C-alpha positions in Angstrom: 124.9 129.9 78.9 121.3 131.6 77.7 120.9 128.6 74.7 121.1 126.5 78.5 118.3 128.6 79.9 116.6 128.5 76.8 115.9 125.0 77.0 115.6 124.9 80.9 112.3 127.5 80.2 110.9 126.2 77.5 111.1 122.3 78.7 107.8 120.6 78.6 107.9 120.6 82.4 108.2 124.6 83.6 105.9 125.5 80.9 102.9 123.5 82.2 104.2 124.4 85.5 103.7 127.9 85.3 100.3 127.7 83.4 99.6 125.4 86.7 100.8 128.4 88.8 98.6 130.8 86.9 95.6 128.4 86.8 95.8 127.9 90.9 95.8 131.8 91.4 92.8 132.3 89.6 91.1 128.8 90.7 91.5 130.2 94.5 89.9 133.5 93.8 86.9 131.6 92.5 87.2 128.8 96.1 87.5 131.9 98.2 84.2 133.7 96.2 82.9 130.1 96.8 83.6 129.9 100.4 82.7 133.6 101.1 79.6 134.2 99.6 78.0 130.7 99.7 79.9 128.5 102.2 80.3 130.9 104.5 76.3 132.3 104.7 75.2 128.3 104.6 77.5 127.8 108.4 75.9 131.1 109.6 72.5 130.0 109.4 73.7 126.8 111.0 75.4 128.1 113.7 74.5 131.7 113.9 78.1 133.0 113.2 78.7 133.4 108.8 82.2 134.1 109.5 84.0 132.5 111.8 87.5 134.8 112.4 85.7 136.4 115.2 85.6 133.0 116.8 87.9 133.0 119.8 86.9 130.0 122.3 89.3 130.1 125.5 91.0 133.7 124.3 92.7 131.6 121.3 91.7 133.1 117.6 91.3 130.0 115.5 88.2 131.6 113.3 90.3 132.9 110.5 92.0 129.2 111.0 88.8 127.6 110.2 88.0 130.0 107.3 91.2 128.9 106.1 90.6 125.4 106.7 87.4 125.3 105.0 88.4 127.0 102.0 91.7 124.8 101.6 89.1 122.0 102.5 87.4 123.1 99.3 90.0 123.4 96.8 91.9 120.2 97.6 87.9 118.6 97.0 87.2 120.4 93.6 90.9 119.7 92.4 90.7 116.3 93.4 87.2 115.5 91.7 88.2 117.9 88.9 91.5 117.4 87.8 93.0 113.9 89.5 90.4 111.9 89.0 89.6 112.4 85.5 93.2 112.4 84.7 93.1 108.9 86.4 90.7 107.8 84.2 92.5 108.8 81.0 95.7 107.5 82.4 94.2 104.3 82.9 92.2 104.3 79.5 95.5 105.5 77.3 97.4 102.4 79.5 94.8 100.1 78.6 95.3 100.6 74.6 98.9 100.2 75.0 100.6 97.3 75.6 104.0 97.8 77.5 107.0 97.0 75.5 109.8 95.1 77.6 112.9 97.0 76.2 115.6 94.7 76.6 119.5 95.9 76.3 121.1 95.4 72.7 124.2 93.7 75.2 121.3 91.4 77.2 120.0 89.8 74.2 123.3 89.0 72.5 124.0 87.4 75.6 121.4 85.4 75.9 121.4 84.6 72.0 125.3 83.2 72.5 123.6 81.2 75.6 121.0 80.0 73.4 123.5 79.2 70.8 125.4 76.9 73.2 122.8 75.2 74.4 121.9 74.1 70.8 125.7 73.3 70.0 125.9 71.3 73.4 122.5 69.1 73.2 123.7 67.7 69.5 
């Protein structure tokens, strides 16, 4: 039972997922600081309030949601441009260098050989 657990934990996907969680946590702090220290003050200069948490139009407190939405969009933007786009380009470059090899099962190959042999003997 412990061997199965060890194999599960040491599988590549689990290790990559653990690294991703650690990196996401650190990245979240970075984006939160960027949002609070740079984006919100710029928005405050434009709209008059550096923090939207006190924004309650019609008595509905949506200011904190606006702050979270801005942070989320910044994280999504950064992940897309700094992780997804380079990975897609790298994957495309890797695929261009490799020609996909068609893997035909052995039984299908054998049936094709038999078919070709029968066609040759019938066409004497």
